[in-house]
N, C-alpha and C positions, 0 to 999 in steps of 0.2 A: 112636460117642462118645454117641449118645443113650441106648443100653442102660444106661449107667452112671448116668443121672440120672432116667430114667423107667422104671417096671417094665413098662409095656405101651406098644408104639409104634403098632400098627395097631388101629383100632376099626371096629365094623360099622355104627354109627349115631351120630347126635348124642347120643343118650341114653346110649349105652355110653361115649362120649367123656367126658361130664360126670360120670358116675357112677364111672368107673374110672381116669381120668387122674390120675397122682399124681407129684409131683416129689420125688426123693430128694435131700435137701440134705446134703452131706458136712460135716464140721467143717472150719473154716477154708478154705472154698472160695475159690479165686482163679482167675478166668477166664483170666488171662494165662498162669499155670503149668499149670492143670489142664485146660485146652481147647487153647490155641494151642501150648504147648510139648509137650503130650501128643500132639497130632497131628503135630507136627514130628518127634517121636521115632519114631513108628510109621509115618508116611507122609510123609517129608521133601519129596517133589516134588509133594505135593497142592497144587493152585492155591488160594491164599487170596484173591487179588485181581487183577482186571484193571482197569488204570487207563488213561484217555486224556484228552486235552483238546481243546479246539476248534481248536488249531493243528496237530493231527495227531501230537503227541508221545504216546507210549504206553509202558506198563511193565507187566510181570506179576510178581507176587510169590508164592512158595511159602510154605507154613507154616514151612519151615526158615528162609527168609529174614525172615519176620515175627519169628521167635524171635530170630535174630541181631540185627536192627536194633533190636528192643525192648530186648535186653540192652545193646546199645551206648548206647542212649538212657538207660536206667536208670543206667548207670554215669556218663554225663555229668551227669544230674540230681543224682546222689549227690555228685559232685565239686563241682557248683554249690551245694551246701548244702541240697538237698531231701531231707527224710526223712519217715518215716511221719507222716500227719496234716497235712502241709503242703498248703495249697491253691495249685494252679497253673492259670492261665487259658490256654486254648488258643484262639487266634483263627486258625484255619487253613483255613477255607473248605473246599474239596474236595481239598487237597493230601494226597498220600499219606503225608506225614510225620505227619499226624494220628494215624494208626494206630500208628506207631512210638512216638509220644509217650504216647498214652492207655494203651497196653499197658505202657509202661515205668512210668508212675505207679501203675498197678495192682500191678506187681511190688514197688515200693518201699512200697506202702500209702499213698501221697499221695492227695489229693483232686483229681480232674480236674474242671475247670470249663469246659466247652465254651461258646463265646460267638460271636456274629455279628460280622462285620467292619464292620457298619453302625453300631456303637456311637460316640457322640460322646465327647469328653473328660469331659463331665458324667456320662455313663452309666458310663464306666470308673471314674471316681472313686467313684461310688456302689458299684459292685461290689468294688473294691479294699478299701474300707473296711468294707463290709457282711460280707465273708468273710474279711478279713485276708489278702488274696492276696499270697503271697510271690514268685511268679515269673509272668511272662507270656511265652508263646511265640507268635509272630506271623508272618503272611505279611509279605513285604518290599514292601509297597505305601505309597507316600509318604503318602497320607491316613490310612491306618490308623496308621502310625508316628507321624505328627504328633499324632493324638488321644491315643495312648498317652503320648507324650512330654510333652504338655501336661497329662496327668493326674497326672504323677509328684510335682510339688511338693506336692500335696494328698493323696498316697497313701504314707504312712510305711511301710506294711507291705511294699511291693514292694521286693525287694532284688536280683532278678535279671532280666534280659530277654535274649530270644534271638529272632533272626530266621531265617526259612528262607532258606537259600543266599545270604545277603548279609552283607558286612562292613560294620560301622558302629560308630563310637566309642560306647563305653558298652553295646554289646550283644554277645552271643555269637553266632557264626554256627553255628546248630544242626547244619547238615549237616557243616561242618568239624570241629566238636567231636566228633560221634559217630564220625566217621571215625577219630579218634585212639584211641577206646575199645576195650577188649577185648570180644569177642563172648560172653564167659562172665559170668554174673551169678548169684551164689549166692542161692537162695531164703532170705529171712530167717527166723529162728527166734526163739523166746522172745518177749520184749516187742517185738521189732522187727517181728514178723509180724502183718499185719492179721488181724482175726477177722471172722466173718460179720456181727457187729453194728457193725463200723466203718464210717465214711462212705467210700464209694468215688467217688461222683459227686455233683455239685451243679449244678443248673440254676436260672438266674434265669428266672422266667416271669412275664409281665405279664398283669395282669388289666385290667378296665375302668377300674378306679380305683386310685389309690395307686401306690407304688413296686413294682418287681418283687419277687416272693416267691422265696425260696430253697428249691427242692425238693431234699431230701436223700434219696439212695438208698444202701443198704448193699451189702456184697459178694455178696450172694445175688441181687441184681437181675438179672444176665444170665440166670439160670436161668428166670426168669418169662417170658423172651422165646422160650422154646422153643415155647409156644403161638403167639406172634405169628408166628414164622417158619414152623415146620413145618405148623401146622394152620390158620392163616389165609392167609398168603401162599403156602403150599404150595411152599416152596422144595424143590429136588431135590438129593440127594447128588450131587456132581460137577456140579451145574447152575451157572448164572450168574444171580445175582439183582441187579436194579437197584431201589433205592428212591430217588426223586428227593428229595434233602435236602441242604442245606448242614450241615456238621458242627457249626455253632452252634446247630442246632435239635434238640430231643430225638428228633425222628423219625429222625435219623441213627442212633441207637443202637437204635432199633426195627428198622432195615432195613439197616444197613451193617456190622454186626459180630457182636453177641452170638448171637442165635438163629440166624442164617444159618450161622456156623461151628460151632455146636453140632449143627446138622442136616447138616453136610457140604457145604454149598454155598459156592461162591466168591462174593465180592461184586464188582459191577461199579461202577466210579466214573467218572462223565463230569464232568470239570472245565470248566465254562463260566461265562462272566460274564453273558450274556443268553439267556434261554430263547427259542429259535427252534424251533418245533414240528417242522418238516421235518428239522432237524439232529438233534434228539433221536430222531426216528423212524429216521433214517438209521443212527445208532450202535446202536440197539437191534437192528436187523436185521443190520448188518455184523458185530457181535461175537457174535450168537447168544444174546442174552439169553433165559433160559428162564422166568423169573418176574419180574414188574414191579409196583411199587407206587408210587402218586403221589396227590397231592391232586386233587380234582375239577377244579380250574383247568386242570391239564395236559390232562385228557381233554376238557374243553370246547373246548380249542384244537385237539386232535387231530381231533375230528370235523368240523372246518372244513376239514381237509386232504383230499386225494384218497387215501384209505387203501388203494384198490386198487392203488397203485403200489408198495406194500411187501410184502415176503416175511415173513410172520409164522410161518412153519412151525416155527421153533424155540421161539417163545413159546407157552407152555402155560397160563399162569395170570396173572390180573391182579387186584390188590387195590386198594382206594381208601380213603383215610382223610384226616382233617384238617378236613373239613367234610362235611356231608351231601351225598350225591350225588343230583342231580336226575334223575328217571326219564327224561327226555328224553335226557340224555347216555348213560345206560345203554343205552337202546333203540338209539340211533344207532350207538354203539360196537359193540354186539353184531351189529347188522345188517351192519356193514362188515367185522368181523374174525371173527365167530363165537365170540368170547371174552366170557364173562360177567364182570362187574366185581363182585368180592366185597368188600362194604363191611365196614369195622370201626370200632369206636369206642374211644377210650381217652383219657387225659390224660398230660401230663408226669409227673404223680403216680403214674401206673398203667402197666400193660402192656395188651395188648389185653383189653378189658373185655366188650364185646358184639361179635359178628361173624357173618358168613356163613361157616360152615365147610364143608368138602368134601362132607358128607352132606346139606346143606341146599339147598333151591331158593331162589335170591335172589328177593326181592320188591323190585323197583327202588325205592330211596328208604328202605329200612328198614336200621336199624343191625344187625339180626340178633338173635341170642339170647345169653344170658350165656356167657362163656368159663368152663371149669372152674376152680373155686377162687373165683370171684366170686358172692357171693350177693346178687343185685340186687333192689331193690324200687323202687316208685314211691310218693312220699308227697305228699299233698295239703297245703295251707297249714296244716292242723291236725295234721299229723303222722300222718294215717292213711293206711294202704295203699290205693291207687287200684284201682277195678274196671277190667275190660277197656274200653277205649275212653276212659278218663278220663285227663286230663293231670295229670302230677305231676313232682316233681324226682326225677331218677335218684339213688339212693343205694346205697351198699355196706354191707352189714351185716357187721361184723367182730367181733361178740361172740363167735363160736365160732372165730375164728382170722383172721389177716390173710393175704390172698392173696400168694403168692411174687411179688415184683417190686412190690408197693405201697410207696410212699415211707415213710420213717421219720418224716416230719413236716416242717414248715417250720423250716429251720434258724434258730436264735436267735430264734423267734418262736412261743413256746408258746401265747400268746393267740390268734394267728391259727389255729394248728393246732387248738386246742380249739373254736374258732368253727365250723370246718367238719367236725371229727371228734370226736364225743363221745357218750357212752352207747352205745358200740359201733356207731355209724353214721357213715359218711363221706358228706358231702353234696357232689355234684359241681357243682352250680350249673347243671345242664343239665336242661331240661324235655323230657319225651317222653310218649308214650302206648304202651300195649301192646295188640296185637290178639288175636283169639280163639285164634291159633296160637302165641302167645307170642313174637311178633316185636315188636321195640321201634322206635318211629318218633320221630325227633327232631323237636322243635318249635322250640327256640331256647335261648339262654342265658336263664336266669331274668330277667336284667335286659334282655333283648332283646324279650320277648314284649310285644306292643302291645295296650293296652286302649283300645278305642275305642267310645264309645257303649254301654258295658256289655258289649261282645263282647271275647273274648280271641283275638287273631289271631297265629299263629306266622309269623315271617318266612319260613321255609323253604318253606311251602306256596305262598305268593304268588310267591317267586322261581322255583319249579318251573313254576308256570302261565306266568310271563312267558317262561321259556327255551323253552317250546314254540313261541313266535312266531318266525318266521324272521328277524325284524329284530333280535332280541336275542342279543348274543354273550355278555355277562355282566351281572349286575344285583346290586344289594343293596338289601334292604328295611329301612327304619328307621322310627322313629316321630317325628313332629313335634308338639309341643305344640299343642292347639287349644282355644280358650276354651269351645266348645260341646260337643265330643265328648270332650274329655279329651286324646286323641291321634289323629292320622290317619296313615294309611299313606303313605310316601313311596318312590318307586322311583327309585334312581340306576342309570342304564342305559348300557351300552356297546354301540353298534349294529354290526351286521355290515356288510360292505363295501358293500353295495348300497343302503343306507338312509341317509337324512339326517333330522335333526331337523325336526319340524313339528308344528303344533297338530293336524293330521289324524292324525298318527301317535300322538300322545298319546291321543286319543280311541280310536283303533283298539286300542292296547294295554290301555286301561282296559275297553273292551268285551270284549276277549279274556279278561282276568282274570275279569270278571263271568260269563262263560259257563263257564270251566273250573272255577272255585271259587264259593263262595257270594257273591253280589253285594256284601255288606257289606265284603268283603276287598279290594276293588279299590283301587289307589293313587290318591289324590286329587291327589297331587303326583307328577310325574315330571320328573326332571332328566336330561339327556343329557350324558354326559361322555366324554372320550377314553379314560381308564383309571380303574379303581377303586383306592383306596389298599389296599395289601396288606403283610403281613408278609413277611419273607424266605422263609418256608415257603409262601407262596402263599395264605394265609388272608386273606379280605377283612376289613378293618379298619372295621367298622361304626361303632365309637366314634369314628373320625376324621371320618366323615361327619356324625355327630350334633354333634360339637364345632364343625365348621365351620358347621353350620346355626345354632347358638347364636350364634356370632360375627356372623353375617350378619342376625341378627333385628333 
C-alpha cells in the first residue's frame, strides 16, 4: 500500500529520510475507498482491528468487514439525510462503531467531528451552533444522552440522533439501522464526490483562553500520517499497534487508523473506563502488541509497577507524545524493559512535526528533529531566528509549501487563522531551544513560561527535576503572581505511596531542585494534592491550577 503513496520506503539515515521522503498525492484521494476498500479487495482477511474491553469482551475485524460495515453505515447516514459537506459529531469513546462511522462519513464526503463524552450540555450547544452540526452519534450512556438532549432546544441545526446499540424515542439505534442496510455503497462521482480540498475532519481544540477553536483538515490529511505511523511509531506490516487515546481526541487519528492502516498494521483498541496500569500492561502482553504509543502520564505510572512480571517479547517499539517526557521516566522504563521511548511532537493542527526517528539516538527529554516536509525555525520576541541554545517560539515556515497533513485553518475564524499563520509562517505557541546536534528541547507553552526576578523559567525543567525525587509521582509547575519577583514558581505535587505531606518534605524537595537545576528555579510554593487535573487525553491542565490559585487569592 505504501508504494502507491511514497516513492521511497527505506532510508539509510535521518538525512536521507528528510531529503528524499516524498508523498505522492493522487487526485480526489479518499482514505476509505483508496486504502481500506483497496486492502479489502486485495487481502480481505487481513486484520484491521483487534478490540477488547475491560469486561473481557473482544472482537476482531478484517479489512473486508471494515469495508462492509462502513458501507452499511454510509447507506444508513444517507437514508438519515446526511450528504457531502454535512457535519456529524461522533461521541463514541473507544467503541468499534467509531471506525464504521468515520469511514462511512469519509465515503459520503461528510465532515466527521470526533468529540469527548465529557462534554456538558453547554459544550455541546457551542459545538452544534459553531459548526452547524446536523447529526450526533453517541454512546448509550445516561449522562451523555442527558447532556445531548438538554442541548437540543438551543441547537436548531441538529436534525438526527443515533445511539450505539440502544433503542430510545427520538433516536435511531445505530447498530439496528446499519444491520438493515446493503453492504454495497457506490463511490460518489461528479459534484457529489469530495475533492482533496474539501473538509474531511473537524476538531474542537481548547486553548488556555477563549472558546475552543475549530481545526479543519482536508481529505489529504491521512497521508500526512504515513510519517507518524511508519517512521515515528515504527508500526509493522501485520503488526498490532496500540495508541492510548479516546476517539474524541485528535491523537486517536494519529494512532488508531490512518497511518497505521497505510503501513499495513492492525490497530489494537482497549476499551476501558478508568486507567489501571497493571490492567493495561496485561492486555499489551496478552494480545501481543508490537508497537505502542502513549502520553508520558501512562509511562509515569508504568514505571511504578513491577515491570519484571510482564513478558514484553512481542513489543518492539514505544513512542511517547502529548507532553514532554521527563528523562527520569525514560531512564527507568529503559532500565526495566530495554525499550527506548521515542519522543514526538505535534499539534491537532499538524501531524508529527518533530520526532526521534529510527536512525536517531534518543536524547531523553528532547522532542527530536524536524519531520520531512516541515521547515522548522525558532523565533525570538523580535521575529529573529534563534542561535543554538537560545529559547524561541517553534514556528513552521510554509512560504515554499504547506506540509501534507497540516490543517486548512480555523473553520469560520479567518482572524484567528491569520493571527497564528501569516507571511508564510505558522506560530505554534510552544517555546523550545535547539542544541548543537539539531535536537529540539521543549521549554513550555509561550504563556506557561515563568518570569521571576528577571529570569525566564521553563516549567518542564523544574518538573523533570522534581520527578527524579522518589517522593514525587506526578507534578505540575505553574506561576503565581508575586509583588516583588513578578512571578514565583509553584509546584503542585502528587506523592508516591510511601510519602506523606510535611514541611520537612517541602524543604527536601526544594533543596533537591536547587541541586539538580539552577538555584533560582526552585519552587517557592509546594502544594500536595491527591491528583492533578487532566484532559481526557492525559495532559495536565495547568490552566486549571492557575485559575484555582486566582480564586483562592
